[in-house]
CHARMM-style PDB file with segment names, atoms N, HN, CA, C and O in Angstrom:
ATOM      1  N   MET     1     107.452 114.739  96.076  1.00  0.00      PROA
ATOM      2  CA  MET     1     107.174 114.592  97.488  1.00  0.00      PROA
ATOM      3  C   MET     1     107.751 113.269  97.984  1.00  0.00      PROA
ATOM      4  O   MET     1     107.983 112.342  97.209  1.00  0.00      PROA
ATOM      5  N   THR     2     107.971 113.208  99.264  1.00  0.00      PROA
ATOM      6  HN  THR     2     107.783 113.961  99.894  1.00  0.00      PROA
ATOM      7  CA  THR     2     108.478 111.978  99.857  1.00  0.00      PROA
ATOM      8  C   THR     2     107.486 111.456 100.882  1.00  0.00      PROA
ATOM      9  O   THR     2     106.682 112.204 101.439  1.00  0.00      PROA
ATOM     10  N   THR     3     107.563 110.166 101.112  1.00  0.00      PROA
ATOM     11  HN  THR     3     108.216 109.558 100.660  1.00  0.00      PROA
ATOM     12  CA  THR     3     106.684 109.538 102.087  1.00  0.00      PROA
ATOM     13  C   THR     3     107.295 109.665 103.475  1.00  0.00      PROA
ATOM     14  O   THR     3     108.505 109.836 103.623  1.00  0.00      PROA
ATOM     15  N   THR     4     106.456 109.581 104.469  1.00  0.00      PROA
ATOM     16  HN  THR     4     105.473 109.442 104.349  1.00  0.00      PROA
ATOM     17  CA  THR     4     106.941 109.596 105.840  1.00  0.00      PROA
ATOM     18  C   THR     4     107.147 108.176 106.353  1.00  0.00      PROA
ATOM     19  O   THR     4     107.569 107.978 107.492  1.00  0.00      PROA
ATOM     20  N   HSD     5     106.849 107.187 105.507  1.00  0.00      PROA
ATOM     21  HN  HSD     5     106.506 107.349 104.582  1.00  0.00      PROA
ATOM     22  CA  HSD     5     106.956 105.789 105.911  1.00  0.00      PROA
ATOM     23  C   HSD     5     107.809 105.004 104.917  1.00  0.00      PROA
ATOM     24  O   HSD     5     107.876 105.340 103.734  1.00  0.00      PROA
ATOM     25  N   THR     6     108.444 103.979 105.405  1.00  0.00      PROA
ATOM     26  HN  THR     6     108.390 103.706 106.365  1.00  0.00      PROA
ATOM     27  CA  THR     6     109.278 103.123 104.572  1.00  0.00      PROA
ATOM     28  C   THR     6     108.418 102.088 103.851  1.00  0.00      PROA
ATOM     29  O   THR     6     107.240 101.910 104.162  1.00  0.00      PROA
ATOM     30  N   PHE     7     109.024 101.418 102.896  1.00  0.00      PROA
ATOM     31  HN  PHE     7     109.981 101.563 102.643  1.00  0.00      PROA
ATOM     32  CA  PHE     7     108.361 100.323 102.207  1.00  0.00      PROA
ATOM     33  C   PHE     7     107.875  99.295 103.215  1.00  0.00      PROA
ATOM     34  O   PHE     7     106.726  98.859 103.152  1.00  0.00      PROA
ATOM     35  N   ASP     8     108.742  98.906 104.146  1.00  0.00      PROA
ATOM     36  HN  ASP     8     109.675  99.261 104.197  1.00  0.00      PROA
ATOM     37  CA  ASP     8     108.381  97.885 105.133  1.00  0.00      PROA
ATOM     38  C   ASP     8     107.219  98.320 106.019  1.00  0.00      PROA
ATOM     39  O   ASP     8     106.357  97.504 106.343  1.00  0.00      PROA
ATOM     40  N   GLU     9     107.181  99.583 106.413  1.00  0.00      PROA
ATOM     41  HN  GLU     9     107.881 100.246 106.150  1.00  0.00      PROA
ATOM     42  CA  GLU     9     106.071 100.081 107.233  1.00  0.00      PROA
ATOM     43  C   GLU     9     104.757 100.071 106.458  1.00  0.00      PROA
ATOM     44  O   GLU     9     103.719  99.681 106.994  1.00  0.00      PROA
ATOM     45  N   LEU    10     104.801 100.497 105.203  1.00  0.00      PROA
ATOM     46  HN  LEU    10     105.644 100.813 104.767  1.00  0.00      PROA
ATOM     47  CA  LEU    10     103.593 100.503 104.385  1.00  0.00      PROA
ATOM     48  C   LEU    10     103.097  99.081 104.143  1.00  0.00      PROA
ATOM     49  O   LEU    10     101.898  98.814 104.230  1.00  0.00      PROA
ATOM     50  N   ASN    11     104.017  98.172 103.840  1.00  0.00      PROA
ATOM     51  HN  ASN    11     104.990  98.389 103.770  1.00  0.00      PROA
ATOM     52  CA  ASN    11     103.646  96.786 103.611  1.00  0.00      PROA
ATOM     53  C   ASN    11     103.085  96.154 104.882  1.00  0.00      PROA
ATOM     54  O   ASN    11     102.104  95.413 104.828  1.00  0.00      PROA
ATOM     55  N   SER    12     103.701  96.444 106.014  1.00  0.00      PROA
ATOM     56  HN  SER    12     104.498  97.046 106.057  1.00  0.00      PROA
ATOM     57  CA  SER    12     103.223  95.915 107.290  1.00  0.00      PROA
ATOM     58  C   SER    12     101.805  96.394 107.592  1.00  0.00      PROA
ATOM     59  O   SER    12     100.980  95.623 108.082  1.00  0.00      PROA
ATOM     60  N   ALA    13     101.523  97.651 107.304  1.00  0.00      PROA
ATOM     61  HN  ALA    13     102.193  98.278 106.906  1.00  0.00      PROA
ATOM     62  CA  ALA    13     100.182  98.195 107.514  1.00  0.00      PROA
ATOM     63  C   ALA    13      99.172  97.467 106.636  1.00  0.00      PROA
ATOM     64  O   ALA    13      98.084  97.119 107.094  1.00  0.00      PROA
ATOM     65  N   LEU    14      99.528  97.239 105.385  1.00  0.00      PROA
ATOM     66  HN  LEU    14     100.412  97.522 105.013  1.00  0.00      PROA
ATOM     67  CA  LEU    14      98.626  96.519 104.493  1.00  0.00      PROA
ATOM     68  C   LEU    14      98.380  95.101 104.979  1.00  0.00      PROA
ATOM     69  O   LEU    14      97.240  94.638 105.018  1.00  0.00      PROA
ATOM     70  N   LEU    15      99.453  94.415 105.348  1.00  0.00      PROA
ATOM     71  HN  LEU    15     100.379  94.792 105.316  1.00  0.00      PROA
ATOM     72  CA  LEU    15      99.329  93.028 105.797  1.00  0.00      PROA
ATOM     73  C   LEU    15      98.522  92.909 107.087  1.00  0.00      PROA
ATOM     74  O   LEU    15      97.818  91.921 107.295  1.00  0.00      PROA
ATOM     75  N   SER    16      98.623  93.915 107.950  1.00  0.00      PROA
ATOM     76  HN  SER    16      99.194  94.718 107.781  1.00  0.00      PROA
ATOM     77  CA  SER    16      97.906  93.882 109.225  1.00  0.00      PROA
ATOM     78  C   SER    16      96.433  94.258 109.106  1.00  0.00      PROA
ATOM     79  O   SER    16      95.611  93.806 109.902  1.00  0.00      PROA
ATOM     80  N   CYS    17      96.100  95.076 108.123  1.00  0.00      PROA
ATOM     81  HN  CYS    17      96.768  95.444 107.477  1.00  0.00      PROA
ATOM     82  CA  CYS    17      94.756  95.643 108.057  1.00  0.00      PROA
ATOM     83  C   CYS    17      93.932  95.202 106.847  1.00  0.00      PROA
ATOM     84  O   CYS    17      92.725  95.438 106.804  1.00  0.00      PROA
ATOM     85  N   THR    18      94.564  94.573 105.881  1.00  0.00      PROA
ATOM     86  HN  THR    18      95.545  94.382 105.917  1.00  0.00      PROA
ATOM     87  CA  THR    18      93.865  94.192 104.648  1.00  0.00      PROA
ATOM     88  C   THR    18      94.396  92.843 104.175  1.00  0.00      PROA
ATOM     89  O   THR    18      95.371  92.339 104.733  1.00  0.00      PROA
ATOM     90  N   PRO    19      93.779  92.257 103.166  1.00  0.00      PROA
ATOM     91  CA  PRO    19      94.330  91.031 102.578  1.00  0.00      PROA
ATOM     92  C   PRO    19      95.411  91.337 101.530  1.00  0.00      PROA
ATOM     93  O   PRO    19      95.886  90.430 100.847  1.00  0.00      PROA
ATOM     94  N   CYS    20      95.790  92.590 101.406  1.00  0.00      PROA
ATOM     95  HN  CYS    20      95.404  93.327 101.961  1.00  0.00      PROA
ATOM     96  CA  CYS    20      96.728  93.027 100.365  1.00  0.00      PROA
ATOM     97  C   CYS    20      98.162  93.099 100.881  1.00  0.00      PROA
ATOM     98  O   CYS    20      98.419  93.075 102.085  1.00  0.00      PROA
ATOM     99  N   ASN    21      99.082  93.187  99.929  1.00  0.00      PROA
ATOM    100  HN  ASN    21      98.874  93.206  98.951  1.00  0.00      PROA
ATOM    101  CA  ASN    21     100.475  93.445 100.256  1.00  0.00      PROA
ATOM    102  C   ASN    21     101.104  94.279  99.145  1.00  0.00      PROA
ATOM    103  O   ASN    21     100.511  94.495  98.088  1.00  0.00      PROA
ATOM    104  N   LEU    22     102.304  94.735  99.414  1.00  0.00      PROA
ATOM    105  HN  LEU    22     102.785  94.560 100.273  1.00  0.00      PROA
ATOM    106  CA  LEU    22     103.030  95.601  98.502  1.00  0.00      PROA
ATOM    107  C   LEU    22     104.279  94.877  98.043  1.00  0.00      PROA
ATOM    108  O   LEU    22     104.964  94.249  98.850  1.00  0.00      PROA
ATOM    109  N   THR    23     104.589  94.957  96.739  1.00  0.00      PROA
ATOM    110  HN  THR    23     104.033  95.467  96.083  1.00  0.00      PROA
ATOM    111  CA  THR    23     105.808  94.346  96.222  1.00  0.00      PROA
ATOM    112  C   THR    23     106.597  95.356  95.409  1.00  0.00      PROA
ATOM    113  O   THR    23     106.039  96.297  94.843  1.00  0.00      PROA
ATOM    114  N   LYS    24     107.903  95.143  95.361  1.00  0.00      PROA
ATOM    115  HN  LYS    24     108.356  94.379  95.821  1.00  0.00      PROA
ATOM    116  CA  LYS    24     108.777  95.960  94.515  1.00  0.00      PROA
ATOM    117  C   LYS    24     108.837  95.308  93.149  1.00  0.00      PROA
ATOM    118  O   LYS    24     109.010  94.095  93.037  1.00  0.00      PROA
ATOM    119  N   GLU    25     108.696  96.117  92.112  1.00  0.00      PROA
ATOM    120  HN  GLU    25     108.556  97.103  92.203  1.00  0.00      PROA
ATOM    121  CA  GLU    25     108.661  95.646  90.724  1.00  0.00      PROA
ATOM    122  C   GLU    25     109.557  96.530  89.874  1.00  0.00      PROA
ATOM    123  O   GLU    25     110.149  97.492  90.363  1.00  0.00      PROA
ATOM    124  N   ARG    26     109.648  96.195  88.613  1.00  0.00      PROA
ATOM    125  HN  ARG    26     109.167  95.413  88.216  1.00  0.00      PROA
ATOM    126  CA  ARG    26     110.300  97.048  87.615  1.00  0.00      PROA
ATOM    127  C   ARG    26     109.264  97.409  86.570  1.00  0.00      PROA
ATOM    128  O   ARG    26     108.530  96.544  86.091  1.00  0.00      PROA
ATOM    129  N   ASP    27     109.201  98.688  86.214  1.00  0.00      PROA
ATOM    130  HN  ASP    27     109.798  99.391  86.603  1.00  0.00      PROA
ATOM    131  CA  ASP    27     108.257  99.096  85.176  1.00  0.00      PROA
ATOM    132  C   ASP    27     108.840  98.790  83.796  1.00  0.00      PROA
ATOM    133  O   ASP    27     109.923  98.214  83.692  1.00  0.00      PROA
ATOM    134  N   GLU    28     108.130  99.170  82.749  1.00  0.00      PROA
ATOM    135  HN  GLU    28     107.250  99.638  82.834  1.00  0.00      PROA
ATOM    136  CA  GLU    28     108.568  98.859  81.388  1.00  0.00      PROA
ATOM    137  C   GLU    28     109.884  99.534  81.013  1.00  0.00      PROA
ATOM    138  O   GLU    28     110.545  99.119  80.060  1.00  0.00      PROA
ATOM    139  N   ASP    29     110.268 100.569  81.753  1.00  0.00      PROA
ATOM    140  HN  ASP    29     109.732 100.907  82.527  1.00  0.00      PROA
ATOM    141  CA  ASP    29     111.543 101.252  81.517  1.00  0.00      PROA
ATOM    142  C   ASP    29     112.653 100.730  82.423  1.00  0.00      PROA
ATOM    143  O   ASP    29     113.777 101.229  82.382  1.00  0.00      PROA
ATOM    144  N   GLY    30     112.342  99.735  83.233  1.00  0.00      PROA
ATOM    145  HN  GLY    30     111.428  99.330  83.266  1.00  0.00      PROA
ATOM    146  CA  GLY    30     113.326  99.172  84.148  1.00  0.00      PROA
ATOM    147  C   GLY    30     113.477  99.937  85.452  1.00  0.00      PROA
ATOM    148  O   GLY    30     114.363  99.637  86.252  1.00  0.00      PROA
ATOM    149  N   GLU    31     112.620 100.920  85.668  1.00  0.00      PROA
ATOM    150  HN  GLU    31     111.900 101.163  85.019  1.00  0.00      PROA
ATOM    151  CA  GLU    31     112.663 101.729  86.891  1.00  0.00      PROA
ATOM    152  C   GLU    31     111.931 101.023  88.022  1.00  0.00      PROA
ATOM    153  O   GLU    31     110.987 100.269  87.786  1.00  0.00      PROA
ATOM    154  N   LEU    32     112.371 101.271  89.252  1.00  0.00      PROA
ATOM    155  HN  LEU    32     113.138 101.884  89.444  1.00  0.00      PROA
ATOM    156  CA  LEU    32     111.708 100.716  90.423  1.00  0.00      PROA
ATOM    157  C   LEU    32     110.293 101.249  90.521  1.00  0.00      PROA
ATOM    158  O   LEU    32     110.052 102.446  90.360  1.00  0.00      PROA
ATOM    159  N   ALA    33     109.360 100.349  90.786  1.00  0.00      PROA
ATOM    160  HN  ALA    33     109.555  99.377  90.916  1.00  0.00      PROA
ATOM    161  CA  ALA    33     107.958 100.705  90.964  1.00  0.00      PROA
ATOM    162  C   ALA    33     107.389  99.781  92.041  1.00  0.00      PROA
ATOM    163  O   ALA    33     108.056  98.850  92.492  1.00  0.00      PROA
ATOM    164  N   TYR    34     106.167 100.049  92.439  1.00  0.00      PROA
ATOM    165  HN  TYR    34     105.625 100.806  92.072  1.00  0.00      PROA
ATOM    166  CA  TYR    34     105.541  99.289  93.516  1.00  0.00      PROA
ATOM    167  C   TYR    34     104.177  98.796  93.061  1.00  0.00      PROA
ATOM    168  O   TYR    34     103.415  99.533  92.434  1.00  0.00      PROA
ATOM    169  N   ALA    35     103.875  97.537  93.384  1.00  0.00      PROA
ATOM    170  HN  ALA    35     104.494  96.938  93.893  1.00  0.00      PROA
ATOM    171  CA  ALA    35     102.592  96.943  93.018  1.00  0.00      PROA
ATOM    172  C   ALA    35     101.794  96.645  94.273  1.00  0.00      PROA
ATOM    173  O   ALA    35     102.325  96.112  95.248  1.00  0.00      PROA
ATOM    174  N   LEU    36     100.539  96.986  94.243  1.00  0.00      PROA
ATOM    175  HN  LEU    36     100.108  97.419  93.451  1.00  0.00      PROA
ATOM    176  CA  LEU    36      99.604  96.606  95.285  1.00  0.00      PROA
ATOM    177  C   LEU    36      98.976  95.298  94.830  1.00  0.00      PROA
ATOM    178  O   LEU    36      98.371  95.236  93.759  1.00  0.00      PROA
ATOM    179  N   ARG    37      99.116  94.254  95.639  1.00  0.00      PROA
ATOM    180  HN  ARG    37      99.607  94.304  96.509  1.00  0.00      PROA
ATOM    181  CA  ARG    37      98.618  92.932  95.270  1.00  0.00      PROA
ATOM    182  C   ARG    37      97.495  92.509  96.217  1.00  0.00      PROA
ATOM    183  O   ARG    37      97.542  92.764  97.421  1.00  0.00      PROA
ATOM    184  N   ASP    38      96.493  91.862  95.644  1.00  0.00      PROA
ATOM    185  HN  ASP    38      96.455  91.655  94.666  1.00  0.00      PROA
ATOM    186  CA  ASP    38      95.382  91.370  96.453  1.00  0.00      PROA
ATOM    187  C   ASP    38      95.766  90.069  97.148  1.00  0.00      PROA
ATOM    188  O   ASP    38      96.894  89.595  97.008  1.00  0.00      PROA
ATOM    189  N   GLY    39      94.844  89.502  97.884  1.00  0.00      PROA
ATOM    190  HN  GLY    39      93.928  89.887  97.998  1.00  0.00      PROA
ATOM    191  CA  GLY    39      95.105  88.285  98.644  1.00  0.00      PROA
ATOM    192  C   GLY    39      95.490  87.091  97.801  1.00  0.00      PROA
ATOM    193  O   GLY    39      96.063  86.133  98.320  1.00  0.00      PROA
ATOM    194  N   CYS    40      95.190  87.123  96.507  1.00  0.00      PROA
ATOM    195  HN  CYS    40      94.725  87.901  96.085  1.00  0.00      PROA
ATOM    196  CA  CYS    40      95.556  86.035  95.588  1.00  0.00      PROA
ATOM    197  C   CYS    40      96.873  86.301  94.877  1.00  0.00      PROA
ATOM    198  O   CYS    40      97.342  85.468  94.101  1.00  0.00      PROA
ATOM    199  N   GLY    41      97.471  87.459  95.140  1.00  0.00      PROA
ATOM    200  HN  GLY    41      97.090  88.135  95.771  1.00  0.00      PROA
ATOM    201  CA  GLY    41      98.746  87.802  94.515  1.00  0.00      PROA
ATOM    202  C   GLY    41      98.621  88.545  93.203  1.00  0.00      PROA
ATOM    203  O   GLY    41      99.626  88.824  92.549  1.00  0.00      PROA
ATOM    204  N   ASP    42      97.388  88.871  92.806  1.00  0.00      PROA
ATOM    205  HN  ASP    42      96.572  88.645  93.337  1.00  0.00      PROA
ATOM    206  CA  ASP    42      97.173  89.606  91.554  1.00  0.00      PROA
ATOM    207  C   ASP    42      97.409  91.098  91.766  1.00  0.00      PROA
ATOM    208  O   ASP    42      97.046  91.652  92.804  1.00  0.00      PROA
ATOM    209  N   VAL    43      98.019  91.741  90.774  1.00  0.00      PROA
ATOM    210  HN  VAL    43      98.313  91.291  89.931  1.00  0.00      PROA
ATOM    211  CA  VAL    43      98.260  93.180  90.842  1.00  0.00      PROA
ATOM    212  C   VAL    43      96.930  93.918  90.726  1.00  0.00      PROA
ATOM    213  O   VAL    43      96.111  93.636  89.852  1.00  0.00      PROA
ATOM    214  N   MET    44      96.745  94.862  91.625  1.00  0.00      PROA
ATOM    215  HN  MET    44      97.411  95.091  92.336  1.00  0.00      PROA
ATOM    216  CA  MET    44      95.525  95.683  91.645  1.00  0.00      PROA
ATOM    217  C   MET    44      95.844  97.028  90.989  1.00  0.00      PROA
ATOM    218  O   MET    44      96.517  97.865  91.591  1.00  0.00      PROA
ATOM    219  N   GLY    45      95.376  97.236  89.788  1.00  0.00      PROA
ATOM    220  HN  GLY    45      94.830  96.556  89.299  1.00  0.00      PROA
ATOM    221  CA  GLY    45      95.587  98.508  89.097  1.00  0.00      PROA
ATOM    222  C   GLY    45      96.988  98.654  88.551  1.00  0.00      PROA
ATOM    223  O   GLY    45      97.699  97.672  88.340  1.00  0.00      PROA
ATOM    224  N   ASP    46      97.370  99.892  88.327  1.00  0.00      PROA
ATOM    225  HN  ASP    46      96.792 100.690  88.498  1.00  0.00      PROA
ATOM    226  CA  ASP    46      98.677 100.214  87.757  1.00  0.00      PROA
ATOM    227  C   ASP    46      99.748 100.223  88.842  1.00  0.00      PROA
ATOM    228  O   ASP    46      99.450 100.310  90.033  1.00  0.00      PROA
ATOM    229  N   LEU    47     101.002 100.130  88.401  1.00  0.00      PROA
ATOM    230  HN  LEU    47     101.244 100.060  87.433  1.00  0.00      PROA
ATOM    231  CA  LEU    47     102.130 100.240  89.324  1.00  0.00      PROA
ATOM    232  C   LEU    47     102.226 101.671  89.840  1.00  0.00      PROA
ATOM    233  O   LEU    47     101.864 102.621  89.147  1.00  0.00      PROA
ATOM    234  N   PHE    48     102.715 101.807  91.055  1.00  0.00      PROA
ATOM    235  HN  PHE    48     103.009 101.035  91.619  1.00  0.00      PROA
ATOM    236  CA  PHE    48     102.982 103.124  91.646  1.00  0.00      PROA
ATOM    237  C   PHE    48     104.434 103.483  91.386  1.00  0.00      PROA
ATOM    238  O   PHE    48     105.321 102.639  91.519  1.00  0.00      PROA
ATOM    239  N   ASP    49     104.680 104.738  91.016  1.00  0.00      PROA
ATOM    240  HN  ASP    49     103.959 105.423  90.908  1.00  0.00      PROA
ATOM    241  CA  ASP    49     106.043 105.187  90.731  1.00  0.00      PROA
ATOM    242  C   ASP    49     106.867 105.419  91.983  1.00  0.00      PROA
ATOM    243  O   ASP    49     108.088 105.262  91.964  1.00  0.00      PROA
ATOM    244  N   ASP    50     106.207 105.792  93.074  1.00  0.00      PROA
ATOM    245  HN  ASP    50     105.215 105.919  93.089  1.00  0.00      PROA
ATOM    246  CA  ASP    50     106.961 106.065  94.301  1.00  0.00      PROA
ATOM    247  C   ASP    50     106.117 105.747  95.529  1.00  0.00      PROA
ATOM    248  O   ASP    50     104.903 105.560  95.442  1.00  0.00      PROA
ATOM    249  N   LEU    51     106.791 105.691  96.672  1.00  0.00      PROA
ATOM    250  HN  LEU    51     107.777 105.843  96.742  1.00  0.00      PROA
ATOM    251  CA  LEU    51     106.106 105.332  97.915  1.00  0.00      PROA
ATOM    252  C   LEU    51     105.121 106.401  98.377  1.00  0.00      PROA
ATOM    253  O   LEU    51     104.152 106.092  99.070  1.00  0.00      PROA
ATOM    254  N   TYR    52     105.360 107.645  98.002  1.00  0.00      PROA
ATOM    255  HN  TYR    52     106.147 107.895  97.439  1.00  0.00      PROA
ATOM    256  CA  TYR    52     104.414 108.698  98.367  1.00  0.00      PROA
ATOM    257  C   TYR    52     103.035 108.398  97.790  1.00  0.00      PROA
ATOM    258  O   TYR    52     102.026 108.535  98.482  1.00  0.00      PROA
ATOM    259  N   ASP    53     102.992 107.988  96.523  1.00  0.00      PROA
ATOM    260  HN  ASP    53     103.812 107.876  95.961  1.00  0.00      PROA
ATOM    261  CA  ASP    53     101.714 107.658  95.892  1.00  0.00      PROA
ATOM    262  C   ASP    53     101.066 106.447  96.547  1.00  0.00      PROA
ATOM    263  O   ASP    53      99.846 106.401  96.705  1.00  0.00      PROA
ATOM    264  N   VAL    54     101.882 105.462  96.929  1.00  0.00      PROA
ATOM    265  HN  VAL    54     102.873 105.499  96.800  1.00  0.00      PROA
ATOM    266  CA  VAL    54     101.357 104.293  97.642  1.00  0.00      PROA
ATOM    267  C   VAL    54     100.720 104.744  98.952  1.00  0.00      PROA
ATOM    268  O   VAL    54      99.580 104.391  99.253  1.00  0.00      PROA
ATOM    269  N   GLN    55     101.466 105.523  99.726  1.00  0.00      PROA
ATOM    270  HN  GLN    55     102.393 105.810  99.482  1.00  0.00      PROA
ATOM    271  CA  GLN    55     100.974 105.991 101.016  1.00  0.00      PROA
ATOM    272  C   GLN    55      99.679 106.778 100.847  1.00  0.00      PROA
ATOM    273  O   GLN    55      98.722 106.572 101.594  1.00  0.00      PROA
ATOM    274  N   ASP    56      99.649 107.667  99.879  1.00  0.00      PROA
ATOM    275  HN  ASP    56     100.427 107.834  99.272  1.00  0.00      PROA
ATOM    276  CA  ASP    56      98.452 108.477  99.630  1.00  0.00      PROA
ATOM    277  C   ASP    56      97.252 107.590  99.313  1.00  0.00      PROA
ATOM    278  O   ASP    56      96.147 107.855  99.786  1.00  0.00      PROA
ATOM    279  N   TYR    57      97.453 106.560  98.534  1.00  0.00      PROA
ATOM    280  HN  TYR    57      98.351 106.344  98.150  1.00  0.00      PROA
ATOM    281  CA  TYR    57      96.362 105.675  98.136  1.00  0.00      PROA
ATOM    282  C   TYR    57      95.885 104.780  99.283  1.00  0.00      PROA
ATOM    283  O   TYR    57      94.685 104.683  99.536  1.00  0.00      PROA
ATOM    284  N   ILE    58      96.816 104.134  99.970  1.00  0.00      PROA
ATOM    285  HN  ILE    58      97.791 104.214  99.765  1.00  0.00      PROA
ATOM    286  CA  ILE    58      96.407 103.154 100.988  1.00  0.00      PROA
ATOM    287  C   ILE    58      95.868 103.793 102.264  1.00  0.00      PROA
ATOM    288  O   ILE    58      95.127 103.149 103.008  1.00  0.00      PROA
ATOM    289  N   THR    59      96.228 105.047 102.528  1.00  0.00      PROA
ATOM    290  HN  THR    59      96.830 105.569 101.924  1.00  0.00      PROA
ATOM    291  CA  THR    59      95.725 105.694 103.743  1.00  0.00      PROA
ATOM    292  C   THR    59      94.295 106.202 103.578  1.00  0.00      PROA
ATOM    293  O   THR    59      93.747 106.815 104.494  1.00  0.00      PROA
ATOM    294  N   GLU    60      93.688 105.951 102.417  1.00  0.00      PROA
ATOM    295  HN  GLU    60      94.133 105.453 101.673  1.00  0.00      PROA
ATOM    296  CA  GLU    60      92.252 106.197 102.282  1.00  0.00      PROA
ATOM    297  C   GLU    60      91.483 105.172 103.111  1.00  0.00      PROA
ATOM    298  O   GLU    60      90.317 105.389 103.439  1.00  0.00      PROA
ATOM    299  N   ASN    61      92.123 104.065 103.448  1.00  0.00      PROA
ATOM    300  HN  ASN    61      93.070 103.888 103.181  1.00  0.00      PROA
ATOM    301  CA  ASN    61      91.558 103.054 104.337  1.00  0.00      PROA
ATOM    302  C   ASN    61      91.837 103.503 105.774  1.00  0.00      PROA
ATOM    303  O   ASN    61      92.997 103.656 106.157  1.00  0.00      PROA
ATOM    304  N   ASP    62      90.795 103.713 106.561  1.00  0.00      PROA
ATOM    305  HN  ASP    62      89.853 103.588 106.250  1.00  0.00      PROA
ATOM    306  CA  ASP    62      90.954 104.243 107.920  1.00  0.00      PROA
ATOM    307  C   ASP    62      91.795 103.338 108.816  1.00  0.00      PROA
ATOM    308  O   ASP    62      92.567 103.833 109.637  1.00  0.00      PROA
ATOM    309  N   GLU    63      91.657 102.022 108.673  1.00  0.00      PROA
ATOM    310  HN  GLU    63      91.029 101.620 108.006  1.00  0.00      PROA
ATOM    311  CA  GLU    63      92.450 101.109 109.492  1.00  0.00      PROA
ATOM    312  C   GLU    63      93.934 101.232 109.185  1.00  0.00      PROA
ATOM    313  O   GLU    63      94.767 101.230 110.092  1.00  0.00      PROA
ATOM    314  N   VAL    64      94.258 101.338 107.909  1.00  0.00      PROA
ATOM    315  HN  VAL    64      93.582 101.339 107.172  1.00  0.00      PROA
ATOM    316  CA  VAL    64      95.656 101.507 107.505  1.00  0.00      PROA
ATOM    317  C   VAL    64      96.191 102.833 108.028  1.00  0.00      PROA
ATOM    318  O   VAL    64      97.309 102.894 108.540  1.00  0.00      PROA
ATOM    319  N   LEU    65      95.398 103.894 107.902  1.00  0.00      PROA
ATOM    320  HN  LEU    65      94.490 103.844 107.487  1.00  0.00      PROA
ATOM    321  CA  LEU    65      95.804 105.205 108.398  1.00  0.00      PROA
ATOM    322  C   LEU    65      96.067 105.158 109.894  1.00  0.00      PROA
ATOM    323  O   LEU    65      97.083 105.677 110.357  1.00  0.00      PROA
ATOM    324  N   ASP    66      95.165 104.541 110.664  1.00  0.00      PROA
ATOM    325  HN  ASP    66      94.340 104.119 110.289  1.00  0.00      PROA
ATOM    326  CA  ASP    66      95.353 104.412 112.109  1.00  0.00      PROA
ATOM    327  C   ASP    66      96.621 103.628 112.432  1.00  0.00      PROA
ATOM    328  O   ASP    66      97.380 104.013 113.321  1.00  0.00      PROA
ATOM    329  N   TYR    67      96.850 102.543 111.722  1.00  0.00      PROA
ATOM    330  HN  TYR    67      96.234 102.230 110.999  1.00  0.00      PROA
ATOM    331  CA  TYR    67      98.045 101.713 111.941  1.00  0.00      PROA
ATOM    332  C   TYR    67      99.308 102.560 111.711  1.00  0.00      PROA
ATOM    333  O   TYR    67     100.226 102.546 112.531  1.00  0.00      PROA
ATOM    334  N   LEU    68      99.346 103.278 110.616  1.00  0.00      PROA
ATOM    335  HN  LEU    68      98.601 103.289 109.949  1.00  0.00      PROA
ATOM    336  CA  LEU    68     100.535 104.073 110.293  1.00  0.00      PROA
ATOM    337  C   LEU    68     100.713 105.257 111.237  1.00  0.00      PROA
ATOM    338  O   LEU    68     101.839 105.694 111.474  1.00  0.00      PROA
ATOM    339  N   THR    69      99.638 105.770 111.768  1.00  0.00      PROA
ATOM    340  HN  THR    69      98.723 105.415 111.576  1.00  0.00      PROA
ATOM    341  CA  THR    69      99.716 106.875 112.724  1.00  0.00      PROA
ATOM    342  C   THR    69     100.423 106.429 113.996  1.00  0.00      PROA
ATOM    343  O   THR    69     101.089 107.224 114.659  1.00  0.00      PROA
ATOM    344  N   ASN    70     100.274 105.161 114.329  1.00  0.00      PROA
ATOM    345  HN  ASN    70      99.733 104.515 113.790  1.00  0.00      PROA
ATOM    346  CA  ASN    70     100.863 104.629 115.554  1.00  0.00      PROA
ATOM    347  C   ASN    70     102.219 103.963 115.359  1.00  0.00      PROA
ATOM    348  O   ASN    70     102.758 103.374 116.295  1.00  0.00      PROA
ATOM    349  N   VAL    71     102.769 104.049 114.168  1.00  0.00      PROA
ATOM    350  HN  VAL    71     102.332 104.528 113.407  1.00  0.00      PROA
ATOM    351  CA  VAL    71     104.094 103.445 113.893  1.00  0.00      PROA
ATOM    352  C   VAL    71     105.168 104.402 114.356  1.00  0.00      PROA
ATOM    353  OT1 VAL    71     106.356 104.106 114.225  1.00  0.00      PROA
TER     354      VAL     71
END
């Protein structure tokens, strides 16, 4: 599946509605992955393989969902 939002849109929603942000990382195989980081810069949970999974996870927050609905 694909996301309807870009990395920048998802990160902007997080920054506007939460103390979290999104970063691009490399997994143990060298593949592109995404990390959800808390306000201190610590990785929260496992890396996400794609933006669809990020979007699915972060839109459980109603404020983030509302923000992305209006983008």
